C-alpha positions, 0 to 999 in steps of 0.5 A: 706319679700316675700318667694323665692321658693326652696331657703333654707337660709342655702344652697349655690347655688351649694347645691341648684342645687345638691338638685334640681338635686336629686329631679329631679332624684327621679321624673325620677325614677318613670316616666322612669320605667312606661314609659319603661313598657308601651313602651315595652307593646306597642311593643308587640301589633303589633305582636298580631295575631288580630292586623293585621286585625284591621282597619286603625284607630286602626293602626294610633292610635297605630302608634301615641301612639307608637311614643308618648311613644318612645318620652317620653322614650327619654325625660325621659332618656335625663337628665341621658345622659345629666348628663353623658356628662357634668359630672364634667364640672361645668355645673350643673347650665345648667343641672338642668333647661334643665332637668326640661324642658325635664321632663316636655315635657316627661310628655306631651308625656306620657299623649299622650301615656297613652291616646293612650293605653287607647283608643286602649284597650277600642276600642277593647272592646267597641264601638268607641264613648264610648271609646272616651267618657271614654278617655275624662274622663281619659284625664280630670283626668290627666290634672286636677291632673297633671296640673290644681291642681298644677297650682291652688296651685301655684297661690294660695299659691306660690309667 
C-alpha cells in the first residue's frame, strides 16, 4: 500500500489542516524575522554618504534588491493577514494551501534579495567580475540546498 504524504491515520482532515498550519507558522517565524532584518538593513543603505556617488549599476542593483526584499516581506506576512481575515470562517482548507504557495513565492524573492545584498556588498570591495563569480557560487548554494536537494529527496523517497 502506497504511503500518503503528510497523512497520519489517527488524525482527521481538520486536525491535519491544523498541523499543517502550525508547521507553516514555524517555518514563517524564521523566514519573516530574517527577511525583515534584511529589509531594514537595505533601507539604511540609500542614506549612506557614499551611496549617492555610486554608479548607475549599483543604484539599479539596489532598487531591484530593495524591491525583492519588500515583496518577500509582503509574501511572508500575507499568511498572517490572511489568517486574521478568515479566522473562524471555516476556511482553513483554503488558508493552508494558499499560504503554502505564498511562502514558496516569498522564498524565491528572498533568494533574489539575498543575492542582491551579496552583490552590493561584494561589488563595494571587489572587482565587479569577481563579485559576480562569487554571487554565482552563492546562488548555486541556495538553489542546491533550497530546491535541488529537496527535489532529489522527494523524487527518490517520496510517493
